[in-house]
N, C-alpha and C positions, 0 to 999 in steps of 0.2 A: 561149839557148833561144828555138825557133820557137815563138809562140804563136798559137792557131788560133780563129776565133769563125764563126758562120751568117753567110753572104750577108746573109740577112734573116729573123730568127728568126720574128719577128711573123708571117711570110707563109707559113710552111710547115704544110702539111697532110699528115699521114702516116696511112695506112690499112694494115692488114692484108689481104693479097688473098690466099687459099691459102697458097704456099709462101713468099711475099715480102710487100715492103712497095710501096706505092704512095707517093711522095713526090712533091707538087706544091709546085713555089715561085712564090710570086706576084710575087718579084721579076724573075723570068724568063720566066712562064708556062708553063714546062715541066714534064711529068710524067715520073718515073724509076721504073722497077722496081728494085729494091735488095734484097739479101740480109739476114740480121739483123744481123750485125756491122757494116756501114755506117749501117744504121738506128741501133743502140746508141750508135755513135760519135757521129753526129749530134743523138739526142737528148741525149746527155751534155753537147755543146757549148751546145745550146740552154740547157739547165740550169745551167751552170756557167761560159760562155765570159767571156774569153778563157783559154783553158788549153794545155799543151804535150802533144804526142803521147806524151810518157813519163808524163804525170799520166794521159793515157786508158789507156794502157796498164797502168798498176797498179790503176786502178779493175778493168779485165776480169782482170786476174791475180787481183785480190782474189776475186771474183765466181768464178772457174773455179778457185781454189785451186793456182794456177800461179804459176811466178816470173813477176815483170814483165818481165824480159831476155825470155822467149818471147814475149812480143806486140809487143814495141818497133818490128819491121821490118814486121810485118803492119799495124798500125795507122798507120804513116807512109805504107805503100802505100794504105791506103783513104783517108787524107787527101788524098793526092794525087789520086786519083780522084775523091773528093768535089770538089776545087777544080776539076777539070777539066769538071765537070758544073755548076759555078758554085754550088753549095749551101754552101761554105765559103770561106774567104779567111784568108790569113795577116795578122796584126795587125803594122803598122807599130810599130817602138819609136821 
């Protein structure tokens, strides 16, 4: 099972701005505007990493009172997008 973690959890700043969130990464010096779901995934990783996409999907499903299977694909896509902008990384086994 693939595990994920923030690239640098202690250098992330997250601020709510209107309908989205500004996320600053001290590791890259970049600021990104993100929707709520990617930010919730990122916050979960900051608090509990390393963890799998399935574990994150289960947490979201519990909050939303829906089956975890409904969230697995969406969480996987979010993790890949967060990886592309260097906010998260896969954990080597």
